[in-house]
ZALUMGU-771224 format. One record per residue (C-alpha): residue in one letter; x, y, z. Coordinates in steps of 0.5 Angstrom, whole numbers, plus 500, padded with zeros to 3 digits. Layout:
<nodes>
node residuo=A&u=X&v=Y&w=Z
...
</nodes>
This chain:
<nodes>
node residuo=M&u=398&v=801&w=881
node residuo=K&u=395&v=797&w=875
node residuo=F&u=399&v=798&w=869
node residuo=L&u=396&v=797&w=862
node residuo=H&u=401&v=793&w=859
node residuo=G&u=407&v=789&w=861
node residuo=Q&u=414&v=788&w=859
node residuo=G&u=414&v=784&w=852
node residuo=E&u=407&v=785&w=851
node residuo=V&u=406&v=786&w=843
node residuo=I&u=400&v=791&w=841
node residuo=T&u=397&v=790&w=834
node residuo=E&u=402&v=785&w=832
node residuo=R&u=407&v=791&w=831
node residuo=Y&u=409&v=794&w=837
node residuo=Q&u=413&v=790&w=843
node residuo=I&u=413&v=794&w=850
node residuo=V&u=420&v=795&w=853
node residuo=T&u=419&v=799&w=859
node residuo=L&u=414&v=804&w=862
node residuo=L&u=417&v=811&w=861
node residuo=G&u=412&v=814&w=866
node residuo=Q&u=405&v=815&w=868
node residuo=G&u=400&v=821&w=869
node residuo=G&u=393&v=824&w=868
node residuo=M&u=394&v=824&w=861
node residuo=G&u=395&v=816&w=861
node residuo=S&u=402&v=812&w=861
node residuo=T&u=408&v=812&w=856
node residuo=Y&u=412&v=806&w=854
node residuo=A&u=418&v=805&w=850
node residuo=A&u=417&v=800&w=845
node residuo=V&u=420&v=797&w=839
node residuo=D&u=416&v=797&w=832
node residuo=L&u=417&v=790&w=830
node residuo=T&u=417&v=792&w=822
node residuo=N&u=423&v=796&w=822
node residuo=N&u=426&v=795&w=829
node residuo=Q&u=425&v=802&w=831
node residuo=R&u=425&v=804&w=838
node residuo=V&u=419&v=808&w=839
node residuo=A&u=415&v=812&w=845
node residuo=I&u=408&v=809&w=845
node residuo=K&u=403&v=814&w=849
node residuo=V&u=396&v=810&w=851
node residuo=V&u=390&v=813&w=854
node residuo=S&u=384&v=808&w=857
node residuo=L&u=377&v=810&w=856
node residuo=Q&u=375&v=806&w=862
node residuo=A&u=381&v=810&w=866
node residuo=A&u=380&v=817&w=863
node residuo=R&u=378&v=822&w=868
node residuo=D&u=373&v=825&w=863
node residuo=W&u=372&v=826&w=856
node residuo=K&u=377&v=832&w=856
node residuo=T&u=382&v=828&w=857
node residuo=L&u=381&v=824&w=851
node residuo=E&u=380&v=831&w=847
node residuo=L&u=386&v=833&w=849
node residuo=F&u=390&v=826&w=847
node residuo=E&u=386&v=827&w=840
node residuo=R&u=389&v=834&w=839
node residuo=E&u=396&v=832&w=841
node residuo=A&u=396&v=827&w=835
node residuo=Q&u=393&v=832&w=830
node residuo=V&u=398&v=837&w=832
node residuo=L&u=404&v=832&w=832
node residuo=A&u=402&v=830&w=825
node residuo=T&u=403&v=837&w=822
node residuo=L&u=409&v=839&w=826
node residuo=N&u=416&v=838&w=823
node residuo=H&u=422&v=840&w=827
node residuo=P&u=428&v=836&w=829
node residuo=F&u=427&v=837&w=836
node residuo=I&u=420&v=835&w=837
node residuo=P&u=419&v=828&w=837
node residuo=K&u=416&v=826&w=830
node residuo=Y&u=409&v=823&w=830
node residuo=L&u=409&v=816&w=827
node residuo=D&u=402&v=813&w=828
node residuo=Y&u=395&v=814&w=832
node residuo=F&u=390&v=808&w=833
node residuo=Q&u=385&v=805&w=838
node residuo=V&u=384&v=798&w=840
node residuo=N&u=378&v=795&w=844
node residuo=A&u=381&v=791&w=849
node residuo=D&u=377&v=785&w=853
node residuo=K&u=371&v=787&w=849
node residuo=D&u=368&v=780&w=851
node residuo=S&u=368&v=781&w=858
node residuo=D&u=365&v=786&w=863
node residuo=N&u=372&v=789&w=864
node residuo=S&u=372&v=791&w=856
node residuo=D&u=376&v=798&w=855
node residuo=C&u=377&v=802&w=849
node residuo=R&u=385&v=804&w=849
node residuo=F&u=387&v=810&w=844
node residuo=Y&u=395&v=810&w=842
node residuo=L&u=400&v=815&w=840
node residuo=V&u=406&v=813&w=837
node residuo=Q&u=412&v=818&w=836
node residuo=E&u=420&v=818&w=835
node residuo=L&u=423&v=816&w=842
node residuo=V&u=428&v=821&w=845
node residuo=E&u=433&v=817&w=849
node residuo=G&u=434&v=822&w=855
node residuo=E&u=431&v=824&w=861
node residuo=S&u=427&v=830&w=863
node residuo=L&u=430&v=836&w=866
node residuo=A&u=425&v=835&w=872
node residuo=T&u=428&v=828&w=873
node residuo=L&u=435&v=830&w=872
node residuo=V&u=435&v=836&w=878
node residuo=E&u=431&v=831&w=882
node residuo=R&u=438&v=826&w=881
node residuo=G&u=442&v=832&w=884
node residuo=W&u=444&v=835&w=877
node residuo=Q&u=446&v=843&w=878
node residuo=P&u=447&v=846&w=871
node residuo=K&u=451&v=852&w=871
node residuo=E&u=449&v=859&w=868
node residuo=A&u=452&v=857&w=861
node residuo=E&u=448&v=851&w=861
node residuo=V&u=442&v=854&w=863
node residuo=K&u=443&v=859&w=857
node residuo=A&u=444&v=854&w=852
node residuo=I&u=438&v=850&w=854
node residuo=A&u=434&v=857&w=854
node residuo=L&u=436&v=858&w=847
node residuo=Q&u=434&v=851&w=844
node residuo=V&u=427&v=852&w=847
node residuo=L&u=427&v=859&w=844
node residuo=E&u=428&v=856&w=837
node residuo=I&u=423&v=851&w=838
node residuo=L&u=418&v=856&w=840
node residuo=V&u=420&v=861&w=834
node residuo=Y&u=418&v=855&w=830
node residuo=L&u=411&v=854&w=833
node residuo=H&u=409&v=861&w=834
node residuo=T&u=411&v=863&w=827
node residuo=L&u=406&v=857&w=824
node residuo=V&u=400&v=858&w=820
node residuo=P&u=396&v=858&w=824
node residuo=P&u=401&v=859&w=830
node residuo=I&u=401&v=854&w=836
node residuo=I&u=402&v=856&w=843
node residuo=H&u=404&v=850&w=847
node residuo=R&u=401&v=852&w=854
node residuo=D&u=405&v=847&w=858
node residuo=I&u=412&v=849&w=858
node residuo=K&u=415&v=846&w=864
node residuo=P&u=421&v=841&w=866
node residuo=Q&u=417&v=835&w=866
node residuo=N&u=416&v=836&w=858
node residuo=L&u=423&v=838&w=856
node residuo=I&u=427&v=832&w=855
node residuo=R&u=435&v=832&w=855
node residuo=R&u=439&v=827&w=851
node residuo=E&u=446&v=826&w=853
node residuo=D&u=449&v=830&w=848
node residuo=G&u=446&v=836&w=851
node residuo=K&u=440&v=837&w=846
node residuo=V&u=433&v=838&w=848
node residuo=Y&u=427&v=836&w=846
node residuo=L&u=420&v=839&w=847
node residuo=V&u=414&v=834&w=848
node residuo=D&u=407&v=833&w=851
node residuo=F&u=403&v=837&w=846
node residuo=G&u=396&v=835&w=849
node residuo=T&u=395&v=842&w=851
node residuo=V&u=397&v=846&w=845
node residuo=Q&u=392&v=851&w=842
node residuo=H&u=392&v=854&w=835
node residuo=I&u=391&v=861&w=835
node residuo=V&u=386&v=863&w=829
node residuo=R&u=384&v=870&w=832
node residuo=N&u=388&v=875&w=835
node residuo=P&u=393&v=872&w=840
node residuo=Q&u=392&v=878&w=845
node residuo=S&u=385&v=877&w=846
node residuo=F&u=384&v=869&w=846
node residuo=V&u=381&v=866&w=851
node residuo=S&u=381&v=858&w=852
node residuo=T&u=380&v=853&w=858
node residuo=F&u=384&v=853&w=864
node residuo=V&u=390&v=848&w=862
node residuo=G&u=397&v=848&w=864
node residuo=S&u=402&v=847&w=871
node residuo=V&u=401&v=851&w=877
node residuo=G&u=408&v=854&w=878
node residuo=Y&u=410&v=855&w=871
node residuo=M&u=403&v=858&w=868
node residuo=P&u=403&v=866&w=867
node residuo=P&u=398&v=870&w=871
node residuo=E&u=394&v=871&w=865
node residuo=Q&u=393&v=863&w=863
node residuo=L&u=390&v=862&w=870
node residuo=R&u=385&v=867&w=867
node residuo=G&u=384&v=862&w=861
node residuo=Q&u=388&v=867&w=857
node residuo=T&u=394&v=865&w=853
node residuo=V&u=399&v=869&w=848
node residuo=F&u=405&v=868&w=845
node residuo=A&u=409&v=871&w=851
node residuo=S&u=405&v=866&w=856
node residuo=D&u=410&v=860&w=853
node residuo=L&u=416&v=865&w=855
node residuo=Y&u=414&v=866&w=862
node residuo=S&u=413&v=858&w=863
node residuo=L&u=420&v=858&w=860
node residuo=G&u=423&v=863&w=865
node residuo=A&u=420&v=859&w=871
node residuo=T&u=423&v=853&w=868
node residuo=L&u=430&v=856&w=868
node residuo=L&u=429&v=858&w=875
node residuo=F&u=427&v=851&w=877
node residuo=L&u=434&v=849&w=874
node residuo=L&u=438&v=855&w=877
node residuo=T&u=435&v=854&w=884
node residuo=G&u=433&v=847&w=884
node residuo=Q&u=426&v=849&w=887
node residuo=S&u=419&v=850&w=884
node residuo=P&u=418&v=857&w=882
node residuo=E&u=412&v=858&w=887
node residuo=T&u=416&v=857&w=893
node residuo=L&u=421&v=862&w=891
node residuo=P&u=421&v=869&w=895
node residuo=Q&u=417&v=874&w=891
node residuo=K&u=417&v=882&w=891
node residuo=M&u=411&v=886&w=889
node residuo=L&u=408&v=880&w=886
node residuo=K&u=414&v=878&w=882
node residuo=V&u=419&v=872&w=883
node residuo=D&u=425&v=875&w=887
node residuo=F&u=430&v=870&w=885
node residuo=R&u=436&v=874&w=886
node residuo=Q&u=435&v=872&w=894
node residuo=V&u=436&v=865&w=892
node residuo=I&u=441&v=865&w=886
node residuo=K&u=447&v=870&w=884
node residuo=L&u=447&v=871&w=876
node residuo=S&u=450&v=875&w=871
node residuo=D&u=447&v=882&w=871
node residuo=R&u=445&v=881&w=863
node residuo=F&u=442&v=874&w=864
node residuo=A&u=438&v=877&w=871
node residuo=H&u=435&v=883&w=867
node residuo=W&u=434&v=878&w=861
node residuo=L&u=430&v=873&w=866
node residuo=D&u=426&v=879&w=869
node residuo=Q&u=423&v=881&w=862
node residuo=L&u=422&v=873&w=861
node residuo=I&u=418&v=872&w=868
node residuo=A&u=414&v=879&w=868
node residuo=P&u=407&v=878&w=871
node residuo=V&u=405&v=884&w=866
node residuo=I&u=404&v=881&w=859
node residuo=E&u=406&v=888&w=856
node residuo=E&u=413&v=888&w=860
node residuo=R&u=415&v=881&w=857
node residuo=F&u=418&v=880&w=851
node residuo=Q&u=413&v=879&w=846
node residuo=S&u=416&v=874&w=841
node residuo=A&u=421&v=868&w=842
node residuo=K&u=425&v=871&w=837
node residuo=T&u=426&v=877&w=840
node residuo=A&u=428&v=874&w=847
node residuo=F&u=433&v=869&w=843
node residuo=F&u=437&v=874&w=840
node residuo=Q&u=437&v=878&w=846
node residuo=L&u=440&v=872&w=850
node residuo=K&u=445&v=871&w=845
node residuo=G&u=447&v=878&w=845
node residuo=K&u=446&v=880&w=838
node residuo=I&u=442&v=885&w=839
node residuo=Q&u=443&v=891&w=844
node residuo=F&u=440&v=889&w=851
node residuo=N&u=436&v=895&w=855
node residuo=S&u=433&v=893&w=861
node residuo=Q&u=429&v=900&w=860
node residuo=K&u=424&v=900&w=854
node residuo=N&u=425&v=908&w=854
node residuo=T&u=433&v=908&w=854
node residuo=T&u=437&v=913&w=850
node residuo=I&u=438&v=910&w=843
node residuo=E&u=445&v=908&w=842
node residuo=E&u=448&v=909&w=835
node residuo=T&u=452&v=904&w=831
node residuo=K&u=460&v=904&w=832
node residuo=N&u=461&v=905&w=825
node residuo=I&u=457&v=912&w=825
node residuo=K&u=464&v=916&w=825
node residuo=Y&u=466&v=913&w=818
node residuo=F&u=460&v=916&w=814
node residuo=R&u=463&v=922&w=810
node residuo=N&u=456&v=925&w=810
node residuo=P&u=454&v=928&w=817
node residuo=R&u=447&v=927&w=815
node residuo=I&u=447&v=920&w=815
node residuo=K&u=444&v=917&w=822
node residuo=V&u=444&v=910&w=824
node residuo=E&u=441&v=908&w=830
node residuo=K&u=439&v=901&w=834
node residuo=R&u=435&v=899&w=839
node residuo=Y&u=432&v=892&w=841
node residuo=D&u=431&v=889&w=835
node residuo=N&u=430&v=895&w=831
node residuo=L&u=435&v=899&w=826
node residuo=V&u=433&v=906&w=823
node residuo=I&u=437&v=909&w=818
node residuo=K&u=436&v=917&w=816
node residuo=V&u=439&v=921&w=811
node residuo=D&u=437&v=928&w=812
node residuo=G&u=435&v=932&w=806
node residuo=R&u=437&v=939&w=805
node residuo=K&u=431&v=942&w=806
node residuo=R&u=433&v=949&w=809
node residuo=E&u=439&v=950&w=804
node residuo=T&u=434&v=949&w=798
node residuo=L&u=429&v=954&w=801
node residuo=T&u=434&v=959&w=802
node residuo=F&u=437&v=958&w=795
node residuo=L&u=430&v=959&w=792
node residuo=F&u=428&v=965&w=796
node residuo=M&u=434&v=969&w=796
node residuo=F&u=437&v=967&w=789
node residuo=L&u=432&v=964&w=784
node residuo=M&u=426&v=968&w=787
node residuo=P&u=428&v=974&w=785
node residuo=I&u=430&v=972&w=778
node residuo=I&u=424&v=969&w=777
node residuo=V&u=420&v=975&w=779
node residuo=F&u=425&v=979&w=774
node residuo=L&u=423&v=974&w=768
node residuo=I&u=416&v=975&w=770
node residuo=G&u=416&v=982&w=769
node residuo=I&u=419&v=982&w=762
node residuo=I&u=414&v=977&w=760
node residuo=K&u=408&v=981&w=762
node residuo=S&u=411&v=988&w=759
node residuo=T&u=414&v=985&w=753
node residuo=F&u=408&v=980&w=751
node residuo=I&u=402&v=983&w=755
node residuo=G&u=399&v=986&w=748
node residuo=N&u=400&v=980&w=744
node residuo=W&u=399&v=974&w=749
node residuo=N&u=393&v=973&w=753
node residuo=G&u=393&v=971&w=760
node residuo=V&u=393&v=964&w=759
node residuo=L&u=399&v=963&w=755
node residuo=S&u=403&v=968&w=760
node residuo=S&u=401&v=963&w=766
node residuo=L&u=403&v=957&w=762
node residuo=V&u=410&v=961&w=760
node residuo=I&u=411&v=962&w=768
node residuo=I&u=409&v=955&w=770
node residuo=L&u=414&v=952&w=765
node residuo=L&u=419&v=957&w=768
node residuo=W&u=418&v=954&w=775
node residuo=L&u=418&v=947&w=773
node residuo=P&u=425&v=946&w=773
node residuo=I&u=426&v=950&w=779
node residuo=L&u=421&v=946&w=783
node residuo=S&u=424&v=939&w=780
node residuo=L&u=431&v=941&w=783
node residuo=A&u=428&v=943&w=790
node residuo=N&u=424&v=936&w=790
node residuo=C&u=431&v=933&w=789
node residuo=F&u=435&v=936&w=793
node residuo=S&u=430&v=936&w=799
node residuo=K&u=429&v=929&w=799
node residuo=E&u=429&v=926&w=806
node residuo=T&u=430&v=918&w=806
node residuo=Y&u=428&v=914&w=812
node residuo=L&u=429&v=906&w=813
node residuo=E&u=426&v=902&w=819
node residuo=I&u=427&v=894&w=820
node residuo=N&u=425&v=890&w=826
node residuo=S&u=424&v=883&w=827
node residuo=E&u=417&v=883&w=823
node residuo=T&u=417&v=889&w=818
node residuo=F&u=421&v=894&w=814
node residuo=T&u=419&v=901&w=812
node residuo=I&u=422&v=905&w=807
node residuo=K&u=420&v=913&w=806
node residuo=H&u=422&v=918&w=802
node residuo=S&u=420&v=925&w=803
node residuo=Y&u=420&v=931&w=798
node residuo=L&u=419&v=938&w=799
node residuo=V&u=414&v=938&w=793
node residuo=T&u=411&v=932&w=792
node residuo=G&u=410&v=929&w=799
node residuo=T&u=412&v=922&w=802
node residuo=H&u=412&v=916&w=798
node residuo=Q&u=412&v=909&w=803
node residuo=V&u=414&v=902&w=802
node residuo=Q&u=413&v=897&w=807
node residuo=G&u=414&v=889&w=807
node residuo=R&u=416&v=883&w=811
node residuo=T&u=423&v=883&w=814
node residuo=E&u=423&v=875&w=813
node residuo=D&u=422&v=877&w=805
node residuo=I&u=428&v=881&w=805
node residuo=A&u=433&v=877&w=800
node residuo=E&u=439&v=882&w=800
node residuo=I&u=442&v=889&w=800
node residuo=S&u=446&v=891&w=795
node residuo=Q&u=450&v=897&w=792
node residuo=K&u=450&v=899&w=785
node residuo=G&u=455&v=906&w=785
node residuo=T&u=451&v=910&w=789
node residuo=K&u=445&v=906&w=789
node residuo=C&u=443&v=902&w=795
node residuo=I&u=438&v=897&w=793
node residuo=L&u=433&v=893&w=798
node residuo=W&u=431&v=886&w=795
node residuo=E&u=424&v=884&w=797
node residuo=G&u=424&v=877&w=793
node residuo=I&u=425&v=879&w=786
node residuo=K&u=422&v=886&w=787
node residuo=S&u=427&v=892&w=788
node residuo=H&u=427&v=898&w=792
node residuo=Y&u=432&v=903&w=792
node residuo=F&u=433&v=906&w=799
node residuo=I&u=438&v=911&w=796
node residuo=D&u=439&v=913&w=789
node residuo=D&u=443&v=919&w=789
node residuo=K&u=443&v=921&w=782
node residuo=V&u=448&v=927&w=783
node residuo=E&u=454&v=924&w=787
node residuo=G&u=459&v=929&w=789
node residuo=S&u=454&v=935&w=788
node residuo=R&u=455&v=940&w=793
node residuo=F&u=447&v=940&w=794
node residuo=Y&u=447&v=932&w=795
node residuo=D&u=454&v=929&w=797
node residuo=L&u=453&v=922&w=798
node residuo=H&u=459&v=918&w=796
node residuo=S&u=460&v=910&w=794
node residuo=E&u=464&v=909&w=801
node residuo=D&u=458&v=912&w=805
node residuo=I&u=453&v=907&w=801
node residuo=K&u=458&v=901&w=802
node residuo=S&u=458&v=902&w=809
node residuo=L&u=450&v=903&w=809
node residuo=V&u=450&v=896&w=806
node residuo=A&u=454&v=893&w=811
node residuo=Q&u=450&v=896&w=817
node residuo=I&u=444&v=893&w=814
node residuo=S&u=446&v=886&w=812
node residuo=N&u=450&v=885&w=819
node residuo=F&u=443&v=887&w=822
node residuo=L&u=439&v=882&w=818
node residuo=K&u=444&v=877&w=819
node residuo=E&u=443&v=878&w=827
node residuo=S&u=436&v=878&w=827
</nodes>
């Protein structure tokens, strides 16, 4: 096989070749030294003459463009991109394109397994968490990026265990709804989800590829060679894993998109164990452990997956009972007195005005005491709803990532969205027999919400 460059060769009077790192369909990769600063770099080169088609050059150029915009500690840094006309005065003239990146001193996961490496479950989990962190970064960029080629060959592991994601030639910027995005066929057989074979990619496509990669690490076999059951890889016939990790892997490699984790962030926290894991989406909600410490039984806290829901029920039934059994007779009695006393002196409009004024404070109290509060926070958004008997529902929504703090001020619970404050709880009549929230309850709620945000 003919190599484009030999050891010691200098390119553009700057980069000196040290050794060949690898060769594939997209070109050759060399370890080199930047003679201007003695930095070790990786140089990827594609020859126009050797390129199979224009698509190869298009993907190579896209990789350079994408890498130039990325800034993540475990994605090799972009350093340079250029082209050179080689042997331009001969019949073998060629145009070569070069991409220079930070050199990661390590070996691909594929190479390590080929050499006999058999990682334990804990090691595979650690790798999964590192890759998921990278995917969270890529998927939350604007516009988001889907890698589309997660596989053992594209994950480089250093001696200290740190894992880097490489080869961004097949990435796709998502500028439309990712659930309906269709692109050209790219990826690697065995690591592609079913939808990618049809040219469709979503965020969960990268998660499937990661799951297939983890199976390769655990079994030492390519995923397509593993036994299948109902169109799904049945890895339990080959490897024994903890129930929790096995359930997590099941959801990562589900053939149906909707049955997979929908975001890298959710998959990350479920694996890390900071969010309660349920193998069934419709399982019973488990209340938080601190629920028994609330003095007021109308406070309910519920967790499921990456959701936190807090409800503070109002006293709607007691309020209506009070209105109709106690206040209503009094109001009717007063209206009768007004009509009998002033019917000859006041006109109908003035009488009606007096009646309305009598009702206003009653309705105001009913509105206050019947108030129901609802807070829901998930990985993407938060919603605060205040429902009143008289004035209806008031709602506030925002992004979870914009929540700066949850604070307490007396019997007030405040959610800070940047510099904007939203009163989740504002009990102005503490200790009242109608609306008996206490500062200890508020303190516990603040702790519940703050802990959830730290974990999510």
